[in-house]
MARTOR-373968 format. One record per residue: residue in three letters; x, y, z of N, C-alpha, C in turn. Coordinates in Angstrom, 1 decimal. Example, Ala and Ser with C-alpha at 12.3 -4.5 7.8 and 13.67 -1.06 7.14 Angstrom:
2
+------+--------+--------+--------+--------+--------+--------+--------+--------+--------+
| rest |   n.c1 |   n.c2 |   n.c3 |  ca.c1 |  ca.c2 |  ca.c3 |   c.c1 |   c.c2 |   c.c3 |
+------+--------+--------+--------+--------+--------+--------+--------+--------+--------+
|  ala |   13.2 |   -5.7 |    7.8 |   12.3 |   -4.5 |    7.8 |   13.2 |   -3.3 |    7.8 |
|  ser |   12.8 |   -2.2 |    7.1 |   13.7 |   -1.1 |    7.1 |   12.9 |    0.0 |    7.9 |
+------+--------+--------+--------+--------+--------+--------+--------+--------+--------+
END
This chain:
201
+------+--------+--------+--------+--------+--------+--------+--------+--------+--------+
| rest |   n.c1 |   n.c2 |   n.c3 |  ca.c1 |  ca.c2 |  ca.c3 |   c.c1 |   c.c2 |   c.c3 |
+------+--------+--------+--------+--------+--------+--------+--------+--------+--------+
|  unk |   10.9 |  -20.7 |   21.2 |   10.1 |  -20.1 |   20.2 |   10.3 |  -18.7 |   19.9 |
|  unk |   10.5 |  -18.0 |   19.1 |   11.2 |  -16.6 |   18.6 |    9.8 |  -15.6 |   18.4 |
|  unk |    9.4 |  -14.6 |   18.8 |    8.1 |  -13.8 |   18.9 |    9.0 |  -12.8 |   18.1 |
|  unk |    7.5 |  -12.1 |   17.7 |    7.4 |  -10.7 |   17.1 |    8.1 |  -11.2 |   15.6 |
|  unk |    8.5 |  -12.6 |   14.6 |    8.8 |  -12.3 |   13.7 |    8.2 |  -11.6 |   12.4 |
|  unk |    7.3 |  -11.7 |   12.4 |    6.4 |  -10.8 |   11.5 |    6.7 |   -9.3 |   11.3 |
|  unk |    6.7 |   -8.8 |   12.6 |    6.9 |   -7.3 |   13.0 |    8.6 |   -7.0 |   12.5 |
|  unk |    9.5 |   -8.2 |   12.7 |   10.7 |   -8.1 |   12.5 |   11.1 |   -8.2 |   10.9 |
|  unk |   10.5 |   -9.1 |   10.0 |   10.4 |   -8.9 |    8.8 |    9.8 |   -7.7 |    8.3 |
|  unk |    8.9 |   -6.9 |    8.7 |    7.8 |   -6.0 |    8.1 |    8.9 |   -4.6 |    8.5 |
|  unk |    9.8 |   -4.7 |    9.5 |   10.7 |   -3.7 |   10.0 |   12.1 |   -3.6 |    9.0 |
|  unk |   12.5 |   -5.0 |    8.6 |   13.3 |   -5.1 |    7.7 |   13.1 |   -4.5 |    6.7 |
|  unk |   11.6 |   -5.2 |    5.9 |   11.6 |   -4.3 |    4.5 |   11.4 |   -3.1 |    4.7 |
|  unk |   11.1 |   -2.6 |    5.4 |   10.8 |   -1.3 |    4.9 |   12.0 |   -0.1 |    5.6 |
|  unk |   13.2 |   -0.9 |    6.3 |   13.8 |    0.0 |    6.5 |   14.9 |    0.1 |    5.3 |
|  unk |   14.9 |   -0.9 |    4.6 |   15.6 |   -1.4 |    3.4 |   14.9 |   -0.3 |    2.2 |
|  unk |   13.5 |   -0.5 |    2.6 |   13.2 |    0.6 |    1.3 |   13.3 |    2.2 |    1.4 |
|  unk |   13.2 |    2.3 |    2.6 |   13.6 |    3.6 |    3.2 |   14.8 |    3.9 |    2.9 |
|  unk |   16.0 |    3.3 |    3.0 |   17.4 |    3.5 |    2.7 |   17.4 |    4.0 |    1.3 |
|  unk |   16.9 |    2.8 |    0.5 |   16.7 |    3.0 |   -1.2 |   16.2 |    4.7 |   -1.4 |
|  unk |   15.2 |    4.7 |   -0.6 |   14.4 |    6.1 |   -0.9 |   15.5 |    7.3 |   -0.9 |
|  unk |   16.1 |    7.2 |    0.6 |   16.9 |    8.2 |    0.9 |   18.0 |    8.6 |   -0.3 |
|  unk |   18.7 |    6.7 |   -0.5 |   19.9 |    6.8 |   -1.3 |   19.3 |    7.7 |   -3.1 |
|  unk |   18.3 |    7.9 |   -3.3 |   17.6 |    8.0 |   -4.7 |   17.7 |    9.7 |   -4.2 |
|  unk |   17.1 |   10.1 |   -3.0 |   17.2 |   11.2 |   -2.9 |   18.3 |   12.0 |   -3.0 |
|  unk |   19.5 |   11.7 |   -1.8 |   21.0 |   12.1 |   -2.3 |   21.2 |   12.1 |   -3.3 |
|  unk |   21.1 |   11.3 |   -4.4 |   21.6 |   11.5 |   -5.5 |   20.9 |   12.5 |   -6.3 |
|  unk |   20.0 |   13.1 |   -6.2 |   19.1 |   14.1 |   -6.8 |   18.4 |   13.6 |   -7.6 |
|  unk |   17.7 |   12.4 |   -7.7 |   17.1 |   11.7 |   -8.7 |   15.4 |   11.9 |   -8.5 |
|  unk |   15.3 |   12.7 |   -7.1 |   14.0 |   13.2 |   -6.7 |   13.8 |   14.8 |   -6.9 |
|  unk |   14.8 |   15.5 |   -7.3 |   14.3 |   16.8 |   -6.9 |   13.4 |   17.5 |   -8.5 |
|  unk |   13.5 |   16.4 |   -9.4 |   12.6 |   16.8 |  -10.4 |   11.1 |   16.3 |  -10.1 |
|  unk |   10.8 |   15.4 |   -9.4 |    9.4 |   15.2 |   -8.7 |    9.1 |   16.3 |   -7.8 |
|  unk |   10.1 |   16.8 |   -6.9 |   10.0 |   17.4 |   -5.4 |    9.3 |   18.7 |   -6.1 |
|  unk |   10.3 |   19.3 |   -7.1 |   10.3 |   20.7 |   -7.7 |    9.5 |   20.8 |   -9.0 |
|  unk |    8.4 |   19.9 |   -9.2 |    8.2 |   19.5 |  -10.3 |    6.4 |   20.5 |  -10.2 |
|  unk |    5.9 |   20.6 |  -11.3 |    4.5 |   21.3 |  -11.1 |    3.5 |   20.5 |  -10.7 |
|  unk |    2.7 |   21.1 |  -10.2 |    1.5 |   20.7 |   -9.5 |    1.9 |   19.4 |   -8.3 |
|  unk |    2.7 |   20.0 |   -7.5 |    3.2 |   18.7 |   -6.5 |    2.4 |   18.3 |   -5.6 |
|  unk |    1.4 |   19.3 |   -5.6 |   -0.2 |   18.8 |   -4.9 |   -0.4 |   17.4 |   -4.9 |
|  unk |   -0.3 |   17.1 |   -6.7 |   -1.1 |   15.9 |   -6.8 |   -0.3 |   14.7 |   -6.2 |
|  unk |    1.1 |   15.0 |   -6.3 |    2.0 |   13.9 |   -5.6 |    1.7 |   14.1 |   -4.1 |
|  unk |    1.6 |   15.4 |   -3.4 |    1.4 |   15.4 |   -2.3 |    0.3 |   14.2 |   -1.8 |
|  unk |   -0.7 |   14.5 |   -2.5 |   -2.2 |   13.4 |   -2.0 |   -1.5 |   12.1 |   -2.1 |
|  unk |   -1.2 |   11.7 |   -3.1 |   -0.8 |   10.0 |   -3.2 |    0.1 |   10.3 |   -2.3 |
|  unk |    1.2 |   10.5 |   -1.8 |    2.0 |   10.2 |   -0.9 |    1.1 |   10.2 |    0.6 |
|  unk |    0.2 |   11.2 |    0.7 |   -0.7 |   11.2 |    1.9 |   -1.5 |   10.0 |    2.4 |
|  unk |   -2.2 |    9.2 |    1.0 |   -3.0 |    8.1 |    0.7 |   -1.8 |    7.0 |    1.1 |
|  unk |   -0.8 |    7.2 |    0.5 |    0.4 |    5.7 |    0.9 |    0.8 |    5.8 |    2.5 |
|  unk |    1.1 |    7.0 |    3.3 |    1.2 |    6.9 |    4.3 |    0.3 |    6.5 |    5.1 |
|  unk |   -1.2 |    7.0 |    4.7 |   -2.2 |    6.1 |    5.6 |   -2.3 |    4.9 |    5.7 |
|  unk |   -2.4 |    4.1 |    4.2 |   -2.3 |    3.0 |    4.0 |   -0.7 |    2.2 |    4.4 |
|  unk |    0.1 |    2.6 |    4.6 |    1.3 |    2.3 |    5.1 |    1.0 |    2.2 |    7.0 |
|  unk |    0.6 |    2.9 |    7.2 |    0.3 |    2.8 |    9.2 |   -0.9 |    1.7 |    9.3 |
|  unk |   -1.9 |    2.0 |    8.5 |   -2.9 |    1.3 |    8.7 |   -2.6 |   -0.2 |    8.5 |
|  unk |   -1.6 |   -0.6 |    7.8 |   -0.6 |   -1.8 |    7.3 |    0.4 |   -2.2 |    8.7 |
|  unk |    0.6 |   -1.3 |    9.2 |    1.6 |   -1.7 |   10.5 |    0.7 |   -1.9 |   11.6 |
|  unk |   -0.3 |   -1.3 |   11.6 |   -1.1 |   -1.6 |   12.8 |   -1.5 |   -3.0 |   12.7 |
|  unk |   -2.1 |   -3.3 |   11.4 |   -2.4 |   -4.8 |   11.2 |   -0.9 |   -6.0 |   11.5 |
|  unk |   -0.2 |   -5.5 |   10.9 |    1.2 |   -6.2 |   11.2 |    1.2 |   -6.5 |   12.6 |
|  unk |    1.4 |   -5.8 |   13.4 |    1.6 |   -5.9 |   14.9 |    0.5 |   -6.6 |   15.5 |
|  unk |   -0.7 |   -6.6 |   14.9 |   -2.1 |   -7.4 |   15.3 |   -2.1 |   -9.0 |   15.3 |
|  unk |   -1.5 |   -8.9 |   13.9 |   -1.0 |  -10.1 |   13.6 |   -0.4 |  -10.9 |   14.0 |
|  unk |    0.8 |  -10.4 |   14.1 |    2.3 |  -10.8 |   14.9 |    1.9 |  -11.6 |   15.9 |
|  unk |    0.9 |  -10.2 |   16.9 |    0.5 |  -10.6 |   18.6 |   -0.4 |  -11.4 |   18.4 |
|  unk |   -1.4 |  -12.0 |   17.4 |   -2.3 |  -13.0 |   17.4 |   -1.3 |  -14.4 |   17.3 |
|  unk |   -0.5 |  -14.4 |   16.1 |    0.1 |  -15.4 |   15.7 |    0.8 |  -16.1 |   17.0 |
|  unk |    1.6 |  -15.0 |   17.4 |    2.7 |  -15.4 |   18.6 |    1.8 |  -16.2 |   19.9 |
|  unk |    0.4 |  -15.5 |   20.2 |   -0.7 |  -16.2 |   21.3 |   -1.0 |  -17.8 |   20.8 |
|  unk |   -1.2 |  -18.0 |   19.4 |   -1.8 |  -19.3 |   19.0 |   -1.0 |  -20.0 |   19.0 |
|  unk |    0.5 |  -19.7 |   18.8 |    1.5 |  -20.8 |   18.8 |    2.1 |  -21.1 |   20.1 |
|  unk |    1.7 |  -20.3 |   21.0 |    2.0 |  -20.3 |   22.4 |    0.6 |  -21.1 |   23.1 |
|  unk |   -0.2 |  -20.9 |   22.8 |   -1.4 |  -21.8 |   23.2 |   -2.0 |  -21.1 |   23.9 |
|  unk |   -2.0 |  -19.8 |   24.0 |   -2.7 |  -19.0 |   24.8 |   -3.3 |  -17.4 |   24.2 |
|  unk |   -4.3 |  -17.9 |   23.4 |   -5.1 |  -16.7 |   22.7 |   -5.8 |  -15.8 |   23.4 |
|  unk |   -6.2 |  -14.5 |   23.1 |   -6.9 |  -13.9 |   23.8 |   -8.3 |  -14.5 |   23.3 |
|  unk |   -9.3 |  -14.1 |   24.1 |  -10.6 |  -14.4 |   23.7 |  -11.5 |  -13.4 |   22.4 |
|  unk |  -11.0 |  -12.4 |   23.1 |  -12.0 |  -11.9 |   21.8 |  -11.1 |  -11.2 |   20.6 |
|  unk |  -10.1 |  -11.7 |   20.1 |   -9.3 |  -11.8 |   19.0 |  -10.3 |  -12.9 |   17.7 |
|  unk |   -9.8 |  -13.0 |   17.0 |  -10.8 |  -13.9 |   15.9 |  -10.1 |  -15.5 |   16.1 |
|  unk |   -8.9 |  -15.5 |   16.5 |   -8.3 |  -16.8 |   16.6 |   -9.2 |  -17.6 |   18.1 |
|  unk |   -9.1 |  -16.4 |   18.8 |   -9.4 |  -17.4 |   20.4 |  -11.0 |  -17.4 |   20.4 |
|  unk |  -11.7 |  -16.6 |   19.2 |  -13.2 |  -17.2 |   19.4 |  -13.3 |  -18.5 |   19.0 |
|  unk |  -12.8 |  -18.6 |   17.6 |  -12.5 |  -20.0 |   16.7 |  -12.1 |  -21.0 |   17.9 |
|  unk |  -11.4 |  -20.7 |   18.8 |  -11.2 |  -21.8 |   19.4 |  -11.9 |  -22.4 |   20.5 |
|  unk |  -12.5 |  -21.3 |   21.0 |  -13.5 |  -21.5 |   22.3 |  -14.9 |  -22.3 |   21.4 |
|  unk |  -15.1 |  -21.9 |   20.0 |  -16.5 |  -22.1 |   19.6 |  -16.1 |  -23.7 |   18.8 |
|  unk |  -14.8 |  -23.7 |   18.6 |  -14.8 |  -25.3 |   17.6 |  -14.9 |  -26.3 |   19.0 |
|  unk |  -14.4 |  -26.0 |   19.9 |  -15.0 |  -27.4 |   21.1 |  -16.3 |  -27.8 |   21.5 |
|  unk |  -17.3 |  -27.0 |   21.1 |  -18.5 |  -27.1 |   21.8 |  -19.3 |  -27.6 |   20.2 |
|  unk |  -18.9 |  -27.6 |   18.8 |  -19.7 |  -28.1 |   17.8 |  -18.9 |  -28.9 |   16.7 |
|  unk |  -19.5 |  -29.7 |   16.0 |  -19.2 |  -30.4 |   15.1 |  -19.0 |  -30.0 |   13.6 |
|  unk |  -20.1 |  -28.8 |   13.5 |  -19.9 |  -28.2 |   12.3 |  -18.4 |  -27.3 |   11.7 |
|  unk |  -17.3 |  -27.3 |   11.6 |  -16.5 |  -26.6 |   12.0 |  -16.1 |  -26.3 |   10.5 |
|  unk |  -16.4 |  -26.1 |    9.4 |  -16.5 |  -26.0 |    8.0 |  -17.0 |  -24.5 |    8.3 |
|  unk |  -18.1 |  -24.5 |    8.6 |  -18.5 |  -23.2 |    8.9 |  -17.9 |  -21.8 |    9.9 |
|  unk |  -17.4 |  -22.7 |   10.7 |  -16.3 |  -21.7 |   11.7 |  -15.0 |  -21.5 |   11.1 |
|  unk |  -14.8 |  -22.3 |    9.9 |  -13.6 |  -21.9 |    9.4 |  -14.0 |  -20.9 |    8.5 |
|  unk |  -15.1 |  -20.5 |    8.0 |  -15.7 |  -20.0 |    7.0 |  -15.6 |  -18.2 |    7.6 |
|  unk |  -16.0 |  -18.3 |    8.5 |  -16.2 |  -17.1 |    9.3 |  -15.1 |  -16.7 |    9.6 |
|  unk |  -13.8 |  -17.4 |   10.0 |  -12.9 |  -17.1 |   10.4 |  -11.9 |  -16.3 |    9.5 |
|  unk |  -12.0 |  -17.5 |    7.9 |  -11.4 |  -16.9 |    7.0 |  -12.0 |  -15.4 |    6.6 |
|  unk |  -13.1 |  -15.2 |    6.6 |  -13.7 |  -14.2 |    6.2 |  -13.3 |  -12.6 |    7.3 |
|  unk |  -13.2 |  -13.7 |    8.6 |  -13.0 |  -11.8 |    9.7 |  -11.5 |  -11.7 |    9.2 |
|  unk |  -10.6 |  -12.5 |    9.3 |   -9.0 |  -12.2 |    9.1 |   -8.9 |  -11.7 |    7.6 |
|  unk |   -9.7 |  -11.9 |    6.6 |   -9.4 |  -11.6 |    4.9 |  -10.0 |  -10.0 |    5.1 |
|  unk |  -11.0 |   -9.8 |    5.6 |  -11.4 |   -8.5 |    5.6 |  -10.8 |   -7.3 |    6.7 |
|  unk |  -10.0 |   -8.1 |    7.5 |   -9.0 |   -6.8 |    8.2 |   -7.9 |   -6.7 |    7.4 |
|  unk |   -7.7 |   -7.5 |    6.3 |   -6.2 |   -6.9 |    5.6 |   -6.7 |   -6.4 |    4.1 |
|  unk |   -7.8 |   -6.6 |    3.7 |   -8.6 |   -6.1 |    2.3 |   -8.5 |   -4.7 |    2.4 |
|  unk |   -8.3 |   -3.6 |    3.5 |   -8.3 |   -2.3 |    3.1 |   -6.8 |   -1.7 |    2.9 |
|  unk |   -5.7 |   -3.0 |    3.1 |   -4.7 |   -2.2 |    2.8 |   -4.4 |   -2.4 |    1.0 |
|  unk |   -4.9 |   -3.5 |    0.6 |   -4.6 |   -3.6 |   -0.9 |   -5.8 |   -3.2 |   -1.3 |
|  unk |   -6.7 |   -2.5 |   -0.9 |   -7.8 |   -1.2 |   -1.9 |   -6.7 |   -0.1 |   -1.6 |
|  unk |   -6.1 |    0.5 |   -0.4 |   -5.3 |    1.6 |   -0.6 |   -4.4 |    1.5 |   -1.5 |
|  unk |   -3.5 |    0.4 |   -1.6 |   -2.6 |    0.2 |   -2.8 |   -3.0 |    0.5 |   -3.9 |
|  unk |   -4.0 |   -0.2 |   -4.4 |   -4.7 |    0.0 |   -5.8 |   -5.4 |    1.6 |   -6.3 |
|  unk |   -5.1 |    2.2 |   -4.9 |   -6.2 |    3.7 |   -4.8 |   -4.7 |    4.2 |   -5.4 |
|  unk |   -3.8 |    4.1 |   -4.9 |   -2.3 |    4.7 |   -5.5 |   -2.1 |    4.6 |   -7.4 |
|  unk |   -2.6 |    3.8 |   -7.5 |   -2.2 |    3.2 |   -8.9 |   -3.1 |    4.4 |   -9.7 |
|  unk |   -4.4 |    4.4 |   -9.1 |   -5.6 |    5.2 |   -9.6 |   -5.5 |    6.6 |   -9.9 |
|  unk |   -4.9 |    7.1 |   -8.5 |   -4.4 |    8.5 |   -8.1 |   -3.3 |    8.8 |   -9.1 |
|  unk |   -2.5 |    8.0 |   -9.2 |   -1.3 |    8.1 |  -10.5 |   -1.6 |    8.5 |  -12.2 |
|  unk |   -2.5 |    7.4 |  -12.2 |   -3.5 |    7.7 |  -13.7 |   -4.2 |    8.9 |  -13.7 |
|  unk |   -5.0 |    9.3 |  -12.6 |   -5.9 |   10.9 |  -12.7 |   -4.6 |   11.6 |  -12.7 |
|  unk |   -3.3 |   11.5 |  -12.3 |   -2.4 |   12.9 |  -12.2 |   -1.9 |   12.5 |  -13.7 |
|  unk |   -2.0 |   11.6 |  -14.5 |   -1.4 |   11.5 |  -15.9 |   -2.2 |   12.0 |  -16.6 |
|  unk |   -3.7 |   11.8 |  -16.7 |   -4.5 |   12.6 |  -17.2 |   -4.8 |   14.2 |  -16.9 |
|  unk |   -4.5 |   14.7 |  -16.0 |   -4.6 |   16.3 |  -15.6 |   -3.2 |   16.4 |  -16.4 |
|  unk |   -2.1 |   15.9 |  -16.6 |   -0.7 |   16.4 |  -16.7 |   -1.0 |   16.3 |  -18.3 |
|  unk |   -1.7 |   15.4 |  -19.1 |   -2.0 |   15.6 |  -20.6 |   -3.0 |   16.6 |  -20.7 |
|  unk |   -4.2 |   17.1 |  -19.9 |   -4.7 |   17.8 |  -20.5 |   -4.3 |   19.1 |  -19.9 |
|  unk |   -3.4 |   19.7 |  -19.2 |   -2.1 |   20.6 |  -18.8 |   -1.6 |   20.8 |  -20.6 |
|  unk |   -0.7 |   19.6 |  -20.4 |    0.1 |   19.6 |  -21.8 |   -0.8 |   20.3 |  -23.3 |
|  unk |   -2.0 |   19.6 |  -23.5 |   -2.6 |   19.8 |  -24.7 |   -3.1 |   21.2 |  -24.6 |
|  unk |   -3.6 |   21.4 |  -23.3 |   -4.4 |   23.0 |  -23.2 |   -3.5 |   24.3 |  -24.1 |
|  unk |   -2.4 |   24.0 |  -24.1 |   -1.7 |   25.0 |  -24.4 |   -1.0 |   24.9 |  -25.9 |
|  unk |   -1.8 |   23.9 |  -26.6 |   -1.7 |   23.8 |  -27.9 |   -2.4 |   24.7 |  -28.5 |
|  unk |   -1.7 |   25.4 |  -29.8 |   -3.2 |   26.2 |  -30.3 |   -2.8 |   26.3 |  -32.0 |
|  unk |   -3.1 |   25.4 |  -32.9 |   -2.9 |   25.1 |  -34.1 |   -2.7 |   26.7 |  -34.8 |
|  unk |   -3.7 |   27.2 |  -34.5 |   -3.8 |   28.7 |  -35.5 |   -2.7 |   29.5 |  -34.6 |
|  unk |   -2.1 |   29.5 |  -33.9 |   -1.0 |   30.1 |  -33.1 |    0.2 |   29.5 |  -33.4 |
|  unk |    0.4 |   28.5 |  -34.2 |    1.5 |   27.8 |  -34.3 |    2.7 |   28.2 |  -35.1 |
|  unk |    1.9 |   29.4 |  -36.2 |    3.1 |   30.1 |  -36.8 |    3.6 |   31.4 |  -36.4 |
|  unk |    3.4 |   31.6 |  -35.5 |    4.0 |   32.6 |  -34.5 |    5.1 |   31.7 |  -33.8 |
|  unk |    6.3 |   32.4 |  -33.8 |    7.5 |   31.9 |  -33.3 |    7.1 |   32.4 |  -32.1 |
|  unk |    6.7 |   33.6 |  -31.6 |    6.5 |   34.3 |  -30.1 |    5.4 |   33.0 |  -29.4 |
|  unk |    4.7 |   32.6 |  -30.1 |    3.9 |   31.7 |  -29.1 |    4.2 |   30.5 |  -29.2 |
|  unk |    5.0 |   29.7 |  -30.3 |    5.6 |   28.4 |  -30.2 |    6.3 |   28.2 |  -28.6 |
|  unk |    7.0 |   28.9 |  -28.2 |    7.9 |   29.2 |  -26.8 |    6.9 |   28.6 |  -25.8 |
|  unk |    5.6 |   29.4 |  -26.1 |    4.7 |   29.4 |  -25.0 |    4.0 |   28.1 |  -24.8 |
|  unk |    3.9 |   27.6 |  -26.1 |    3.1 |   26.4 |  -26.2 |    3.8 |   25.1 |  -25.7 |
|  unk |    5.1 |   25.4 |  -26.0 |    6.4 |   24.1 |  -25.5 |    6.2 |   24.0 |  -24.0 |
|  unk |    6.5 |   25.1 |  -23.6 |    6.6 |   25.3 |  -22.4 |    5.3 |   24.6 |  -21.2 |
|  unk |    4.2 |   25.3 |  -21.9 |    3.0 |   24.8 |  -21.2 |    3.0 |   23.2 |  -21.8 |
|  unk |    3.6 |   22.6 |  -22.3 |    3.3 |   20.9 |  -23.0 |    4.4 |   20.3 |  -22.1 |
|  unk |    5.5 |   21.1 |  -22.0 |    6.5 |   20.5 |  -21.2 |    6.1 |   20.2 |  -19.5 |
|  unk |    5.4 |   21.5 |  -19.2 |    5.0 |   21.4 |  -18.0 |    3.7 |   20.2 |  -17.8 |
|  unk |    2.8 |   19.8 |  -18.5 |    1.9 |   19.1 |  -18.4 |    2.3 |   17.7 |  -18.6 |
|  unk |    3.6 |   17.3 |  -19.3 |    3.8 |   16.1 |  -19.3 |    4.8 |   15.8 |  -18.3 |
|  unk |    5.2 |   16.9 |  -17.2 |    6.0 |   16.9 |  -15.9 |    5.3 |   16.4 |  -15.3 |
|  unk |    3.9 |   16.8 |  -15.2 |    2.9 |   16.6 |  -13.7 |    2.7 |   15.2 |  -14.6 |
|  unk |    2.3 |   14.9 |  -15.6 |    1.9 |   13.3 |  -16.1 |    2.8 |   12.1 |  -15.5 |
|  unk |    4.2 |   12.6 |  -16.0 |    5.2 |   11.4 |  -15.4 |    5.6 |   11.4 |  -13.9 |
|  unk |    5.3 |   12.6 |  -13.2 |    5.7 |   12.8 |  -11.8 |    4.7 |   11.9 |  -11.4 |
|  unk |    3.3 |   12.0 |  -11.7 |    2.2 |   11.4 |  -10.3 |    2.3 |    9.9 |  -11.0 |
|  unk |    2.5 |    9.9 |  -12.0 |    2.6 |    8.2 |  -12.7 |    3.5 |    7.7 |  -11.6 |
|  unk |    4.9 |    8.3 |  -11.7 |    6.2 |    7.6 |  -11.1 |    5.5 |    7.4 |   -9.4 |
|  unk |    5.3 |    8.4 |   -8.9 |    4.9 |    8.1 |   -7.2 |    4.2 |    7.4 |   -6.9 |
|  unk |    3.1 |    7.5 |   -7.8 |    2.2 |    6.6 |   -7.4 |    2.5 |    5.3 |   -7.9 |
|  unk |    3.1 |    4.8 |   -8.9 |    3.4 |    3.5 |   -8.8 |    4.9 |    3.1 |   -7.9 |
|  unk |    5.5 |    3.6 |   -7.6 |    6.6 |    3.6 |   -6.6 |    5.6 |    2.9 |   -5.4 |
|  unk |    5.0 |    3.9 |   -5.1 |    4.5 |    3.8 |   -3.6 |    3.6 |    2.7 |   -3.7 |
|  unk |    2.8 |    2.4 |   -4.8 |    1.9 |    1.2 |   -5.0 |    3.2 |   -0.4 |   -4.6 |
|  unk |    4.0 |   -0.1 |   -5.2 |    4.9 |   -1.6 |   -5.0 |    5.0 |   -1.4 |   -3.6 |
|  unk |    5.7 |   -0.3 |   -2.9 |    6.3 |   -0.4 |   -1.5 |    5.0 |   -0.7 |   -0.7 |
|  unk |    4.0 |   -0.5 |   -0.9 |    2.7 |   -0.8 |    0.0 |    2.0 |   -1.9 |   -0.1 |
|  unk |    2.6 |   -2.5 |   -1.5 |    1.9 |   -4.1 |   -2.0 |    3.0 |   -4.8 |   -1.5 |
|  unk |    4.5 |   -4.9 |   -1.1 |    5.0 |   -5.7 |   -0.7 |    4.7 |   -5.8 |    0.5 |
|  unk |    4.6 |   -4.7 |    1.3 |    3.9 |   -4.9 |    2.9 |    2.8 |   -5.6 |    3.0 |
|  unk |    2.0 |   -5.6 |    1.9 |    0.6 |   -6.3 |    1.9 |    0.7 |   -7.8 |    1.8 |
|  unk |    1.5 |   -8.0 |    0.8 |    2.0 |   -9.6 |    0.5 |    2.6 |  -10.1 |    2.1 |
|  unk |    3.5 |   -9.0 |    2.9 |    3.7 |   -9.9 |    4.2 |    2.7 |  -10.0 |    5.0 |
|  unk |    1.7 |   -9.0 |    5.0 |    0.9 |   -8.9 |    5.9 |   -0.4 |  -10.4 |    5.6 |
|  unk |   -0.4 |  -10.7 |    4.3 |   -1.4 |  -11.5 |    3.9 |   -0.5 |  -13.0 |    4.3 |
|  unk |    0.8 |  -12.7 |    4.3 |    1.2 |  -14.4 |    4.4 |    1.2 |  -14.4 |    6.1 |
|  unk |    1.3 |  -13.4 |    6.7 |    0.8 |  -14.1 |    8.2 |   -0.4 |  -13.9 |    8.8 |
|  unk |   -1.3 |  -13.6 |    8.0 |   -2.4 |  -13.6 |    8.1 |   -3.1 |  -15.5 |    7.7 |
|  unk |   -2.2 |  -16.0 |    6.6 |   -2.5 |  -17.0 |    6.2 |   -1.6 |  -18.1 |    7.5 |
|  unk |   -0.7 |  -18.2 |    7.6 |    0.2 |  -18.6 |    9.1 |   -1.0 |  -18.5 |   10.2 |
|  unk |   -1.6 |  -17.3 |   10.4 |   -2.4 |  -17.7 |   11.5 |   -3.7 |  -18.1 |   11.4 |
|  unk |   -4.3 |  -17.9 |   10.4 |   -5.1 |  -19.0 |   10.1 |   -5.3 |  -20.6 |    9.9 |
|  unk |   -4.2 |  -21.1 |    9.4 |   -3.6 |  -21.9 |    9.3 |   -3.1 |  -23.1 |   10.8 |
|  unk |   -2.5 |  -22.1 |   11.6 |   -2.3 |  -22.4 |   12.7 |   -3.4 |  -22.6 |   13.8 |
|  unk |   -4.2 |  -21.7 |   13.5 |   -5.4 |  -21.4 |   14.3 |   -6.4 |  -23.2 |   14.1 |
|  unk |   -6.7 |  -23.2 |   12.9 |   -7.4 |  -24.3 |   12.4 |   -6.8 |  -25.5 |   13.1 |
|  unk |   -5.4 |  -25.6 |   12.7 |   -4.6 |  -26.8 |   13.3 |   -4.5 |  -26.9 |   14.7 |
|  unk |   -4.4 |  -26.1 |   15.5 |   -4.5 |  -25.9 |   16.8 |   -6.4 |  -26.4 |   17.3 |
|  unk |   -7.2 |  -26.0 |   16.2 |   -8.7 |  -26.3 |   16.6 |   -8.9 |  -27.7 |   16.5 |
|  unk |   -8.5 |  -28.1 |   15.0 |   -8.3 |  -29.4 |   15.0 |   -7.6 |  -30.7 |   16.3 |
|  unk |   -6.5 |  -29.9 |   16.6 |   -5.9 |  -30.9 |   17.8 |   -6.7 |  -31.0 |   18.9 |
+------+--------+--------+--------+--------+--------+--------+--------+--------+--------+
END
């Protein structure tokens, strides 16, 4: 039996994603984002992503270990699977134990999904801030003066840059984290079904 397959899949997915990101960086396509105005907004989104990614990596390792233990027939007593298998021997009400197991495993991975969703909202907040910056420089009463038009256009471009950069960063990092979440959710479903099957057996 192969062990740590979930971890291997997690590593492969993220190596490919990191390689794509490095390729984009070396092509110079990230220069506009890195050198853009209010880069702090994109940095906040990146920090939230890193937290979610590390949390996801921790849960992938935990789920992979528990899945391997269940398949080998030696789950730890403190784990949700071990607790379920211990209790299922002494009760006929297996459905309530299955519900508790589903809730425990589901609650454990829900944080990753919430963090991924927050990346989109942070990107949208950056978009709104960018539009506010863009529109704050537009003054119709000064539009007739050619000297003022240049300043207004510069502020407009700066605000649009903030809006588009934060939207792009939030969307790309959301996709990256949600792919990892799908992998974790798939491993969690495998852990749930294998634990229930072993309990029924």
